PyMOL commands that place a pseudoatom at each C-alpha (Angstrom):
pseudoatom trace, name=CA, resn=UNK, resi=1, chain=A, elem=C, hetatm=0, pos=[52.191, 50.836, 59.575]
pseudoatom trace, name=CA, resn=UNK, resi=2, chain=A, elem=C, hetatm=0, pos=[48.584, 50.013, 60.528]
pseudoatom trace, name=CA, resn=UNK, resi=3, chain=A, elem=C, hetatm=0, pos=[47.605, 49.808, 56.847]
pseudoatom trace, name=CA, resn=UNK, resi=4, chain=A, elem=C, hetatm=0, pos=[50.305, 47.195, 56.234]
pseudoatom trace, name=CA, resn=UNK, resi=5, chain=A, elem=C, hetatm=0, pos=[49.091, 45.082, 59.144]
pseudoatom trace, name=CA, resn=UNK, resi=6, chain=A, elem=C, hetatm=0, pos=[45.483, 45.471, 57.990]
pseudoatom trace, name=CA, resn=UNK, resi=7, chain=A, elem=C, hetatm=0, pos=[46.433, 44.336, 54.477]
pseudoatom trace, name=CA, resn=UNK, resi=8, chain=A, elem=C, hetatm=0, pos=[48.368, 41.381, 55.884]
pseudoatom trace, name=CA, resn=UNK, resi=9, chain=A, elem=C, hetatm=0, pos=[45.381, 40.302, 58.000]
pseudoatom trace, name=CA, resn=UNK, resi=10, chain=A, elem=C, hetatm=0, pos=[43.000, 40.768, 55.073]
pseudoatom trace, name=CA, resn=UNK, resi=11, chain=A, elem=C, hetatm=0, pos=[45.200, 38.787, 52.690]
pseudoatom trace, name=CA, resn=UNK, resi=12, chain=A, elem=C, hetatm=0, pos=[45.536, 36.011, 55.249]
pseudoatom trace, name=CA, resn=UNK, resi=13, chain=A, elem=C, hetatm=0, pos=[41.764, 35.925, 55.834]
pseudoatom trace, name=CA, resn=UNK, resi=14, chain=A, elem=C, hetatm=0, pos=[41.084, 35.739, 52.098]
pseudoatom trace, name=CA, resn=UNK, resi=15, chain=A, elem=C, hetatm=0, pos=[43.222, 32.603, 51.866]
pseudoatom trace, name=CA, resn=UNK, resi=16, chain=A, elem=C, hetatm=0, pos=[41.010, 30.731, 54.338]
pseudoatom trace, name=CA, resn=UNK, resi=17, chain=A, elem=C, hetatm=0, pos=[38.300, 28.258, 53.347]
pseudoatom trace, name=CA, resn=UNK, resi=18, chain=A, elem=C, hetatm=0, pos=[34.863, 29.725, 52.617]
pseudoatom trace, name=CA, resn=UNK, resi=19, chain=A, elem=C, hetatm=0, pos=[33.370, 28.574, 55.922]
pseudoatom trace, name=CA, resn=UNK, resi=20, chain=A, elem=C, hetatm=0, pos=[36.151, 30.262, 57.888]
pseudoatom trace, name=CA, resn=UNK, resi=21, chain=A, elem=C, hetatm=0, pos=[35.889, 33.462, 55.826]
pseudoatom trace, name=CA, resn=UNK, resi=22, chain=A, elem=C, hetatm=0, pos=[32.169, 33.573, 56.623]
pseudoatom trace, name=CA, resn=UNK, resi=23, chain=A, elem=C, hetatm=0, pos=[32.912, 33.236, 60.354]
pseudoatom trace, name=CA, resn=UNK, resi=24, chain=A, elem=C, hetatm=0, pos=[35.525, 35.988, 60.136]
pseudoatom trace, name=CA, resn=UNK, resi=25, chain=A, elem=C, hetatm=0, pos=[33.128, 38.280, 58.261]
pseudoatom trace, name=CA, resn=UNK, resi=26, chain=A, elem=C, hetatm=0, pos=[30.341, 37.609, 60.750]
pseudoatom trace, name=CA, resn=UNK, resi=27, chain=A, elem=C, hetatm=0, pos=[32.616, 38.375, 63.702]
pseudoatom trace, name=CA, resn=UNK, resi=28, chain=A, elem=C, hetatm=0, pos=[33.885, 41.593, 62.127]
pseudoatom trace, name=CA, resn=UNK, resi=29, chain=A, elem=C, hetatm=0, pos=[30.393, 42.815, 61.300]
pseudoatom trace, name=CA, resn=UNK, resi=30, chain=A, elem=C, hetatm=0, pos=[29.155, 41.936, 64.777]
pseudoatom trace, name=CA, resn=UNK, resi=31, chain=A, elem=C, hetatm=0, pos=[32.068, 43.884, 66.263]
pseudoatom trace, name=CA, resn=UNK, resi=32, chain=A, elem=C, hetatm=0, pos=[30.869, 47.102, 64.642]
pseudoatom trace, name=CA, resn=UNK, resi=33, chain=A, elem=C, hetatm=0, pos=[28.912, 49.139, 67.125]
pseudoatom trace, name=CA, resn=UNK, resi=34, chain=A, elem=C, hetatm=0, pos=[25.990, 49.744, 64.825]
pseudoatom trace, name=CA, resn=UNK, resi=35, chain=A, elem=C, hetatm=0, pos=[23.051, 51.442, 66.448]
pseudoatom trace, name=CA, resn=UNK, resi=36, chain=A, elem=C, hetatm=0, pos=[19.759, 50.056, 65.212]
pseudoatom trace, name=CA, resn=UNK, resi=37, chain=A, elem=C, hetatm=0, pos=[16.183, 50.803, 65.990]
pseudoatom trace, name=CA, resn=UNK, resi=38, chain=A, elem=C, hetatm=0, pos=[14.979, 48.815, 69.010]
pseudoatom trace, name=CA, resn=UNK, resi=39, chain=A, elem=C, hetatm=0, pos=[12.665, 46.509, 67.058]
pseudoatom trace, name=CA, resn=UNK, resi=40, chain=A, elem=C, hetatm=0, pos=[14.799, 45.917, 63.965]
pseudoatom trace, name=CA, resn=UNK, resi=41, chain=A, elem=C, hetatm=0, pos=[15.997, 42.447, 64.962]
pseudoatom trace, name=CA, resn=UNK, resi=42, chain=A, elem=C, hetatm=0, pos=[12.465, 41.379, 65.831]
pseudoatom trace, name=CA, resn=UNK, resi=43, chain=A, elem=C, hetatm=0, pos=[11.130, 42.766, 62.530]
pseudoatom trace, name=CA, resn=UNK, resi=44, chain=A, elem=C, hetatm=0, pos=[13.825, 40.894, 60.580]
pseudoatom trace, name=CA, resn=UNK, resi=45, chain=A, elem=C, hetatm=0, pos=[13.025, 37.661, 62.393]
pseudoatom trace, name=CA, resn=UNK, resi=46, chain=A, elem=C, hetatm=0, pos=[9.323, 38.085, 61.579]
pseudoatom trace, name=CA, resn=UNK, resi=47, chain=A, elem=C, hetatm=0, pos=[10.191, 38.681, 57.914]
pseudoatom trace, name=CA, resn=UNK, resi=48, chain=A, elem=C, hetatm=0, pos=[12.405, 35.596, 57.838]
pseudoatom trace, name=CA, resn=UNK, resi=49, chain=A, elem=C, hetatm=0, pos=[9.672, 33.490, 59.436]
pseudoatom trace, name=CA, resn=UNK, resi=50, chain=A, elem=C, hetatm=0, pos=[7.114, 34.823, 56.920]
pseudoatom trace, name=CA, resn=UNK, resi=51, chain=A, elem=C, hetatm=0, pos=[9.329, 34.011, 53.955]
pseudoatom trace, name=CA, resn=UNK, resi=52, chain=A, elem=C, hetatm=0, pos=[10.145, 30.531, 55.241]
pseudoatom trace, name=CA, resn=UNK, resi=53, chain=A, elem=C, hetatm=0, pos=[6.441, 29.889, 55.715]
pseudoatom trace, name=CA, resn=UNK, resi=54, chain=A, elem=C, hetatm=0, pos=[5.763, 30.993, 52.121]
pseudoatom trace, name=CA, resn=UNK, resi=55, chain=A, elem=C, hetatm=0, pos=[8.429, 28.590, 50.891]
pseudoatom trace, name=CA, resn=UNK, resi=56, chain=A, elem=C, hetatm=0, pos=[7.050, 25.721, 53.011]
pseudoatom trace, name=CA, resn=UNK, resi=57, chain=A, elem=C, hetatm=0, pos=[3.516, 26.350, 51.723]
pseudoatom trace, name=CA, resn=UNK, resi=58, chain=A, elem=C, hetatm=0, pos=[4.704, 26.494, 48.102]
pseudoatom trace, name=CA, resn=UNK, resi=59, chain=A, elem=C, hetatm=0, pos=[3.570, 30.117, 47.708]
pseudoatom trace, name=CA, resn=UNK, resi=60, chain=A, elem=C, hetatm=0, pos=[6.983, 31.089, 46.401]
pseudoatom trace, name=CA, resn=UNK, resi=61, chain=A, elem=C, hetatm=0, pos=[9.542, 29.099, 44.443]
pseudoatom trace, name=CA, resn=UNK, resi=62, chain=A, elem=C, hetatm=0, pos=[13.215, 29.275, 45.294]
pseudoatom trace, name=CA, resn=UNK, resi=63, chain=A, elem=C, hetatm=0, pos=[15.728, 29.763, 42.507]
pseudoatom trace, name=CA, resn=UNK, resi=64, chain=A, elem=C, hetatm=0, pos=[19.188, 28.201, 42.849]
pseudoatom trace, name=CA, resn=UNK, resi=65, chain=A, elem=C, hetatm=0, pos=[21.996, 30.741, 43.285]
pseudoatom trace, name=CA, resn=UNK, resi=66, chain=A, elem=C, hetatm=0, pos=[23.745, 29.518, 40.138]
pseudoatom trace, name=CA, resn=UNK, resi=67, chain=A, elem=C, hetatm=0, pos=[20.656, 30.344, 38.055]
pseudoatom trace, name=CA, resn=UNK, resi=68, chain=A, elem=C, hetatm=0, pos=[20.298, 33.784, 39.632]
pseudoatom trace, name=CA, resn=UNK, resi=69, chain=A, elem=C, hetatm=0, pos=[23.994, 34.475, 39.066]
pseudoatom trace, name=CA, resn=UNK, resi=70, chain=A, elem=C, hetatm=0, pos=[23.749, 33.424, 35.413]
pseudoatom trace, name=CA, resn=UNK, resi=71, chain=A, elem=C, hetatm=0, pos=[20.699, 35.650, 34.864]
pseudoatom trace, name=CA, resn=UNK, resi=72, chain=A, elem=C, hetatm=0, pos=[22.468, 38.618, 36.453]
pseudoatom trace, name=CA, resn=UNK, resi=73, chain=A, elem=C, hetatm=0, pos=[25.551, 37.988, 34.351]
pseudoatom trace, name=CA, resn=UNK, resi=74, chain=A, elem=C, hetatm=0, pos=[23.519, 37.792, 31.150]
pseudoatom trace, name=CA, resn=UNK, resi=75, chain=A, elem=C, hetatm=0, pos=[21.520, 40.915, 31.986]
pseudoatom trace, name=CA, resn=UNK, resi=76, chain=A, elem=C, hetatm=0, pos=[24.642, 42.874, 32.895]
pseudoatom trace, name=CA, resn=UNK, resi=77, chain=A, elem=C, hetatm=0, pos=[26.437, 41.922, 29.683]
pseudoatom trace, name=CA, resn=UNK, resi=78, chain=A, elem=C, hetatm=0, pos=[23.332, 42.463, 27.526]
pseudoatom trace, name=CA, resn=UNK, resi=79, chain=A, elem=C, hetatm=0, pos=[23.252, 46.094, 28.665]
pseudoatom trace, name=CA, resn=UNK, resi=80, chain=A, elem=C, hetatm=0, pos=[26.915, 46.725, 27.786]
for i in range(1, 80): cmd.bond("trace and resi %d" % i, "trace and resi %d" % (i + 1))
show_as sticks, trace
zoom trace
């Protein structure tokens, strides 16, 4: 019975707009009681700040998701 309810909830969630699905996913992930090292969040924030700084300074160039996706698709199908 629980599996049927889970599938119903999942199917309903998948029908929602992208923004709402992201909120649902975030809430579900946050609800998991994942034990992390004490300084993990701080380390991630430092990494994010470092990468944003590199972007702002022009040290790295961002690639649009569509281009990355196309490259991955081509590489995956070239190996087949």
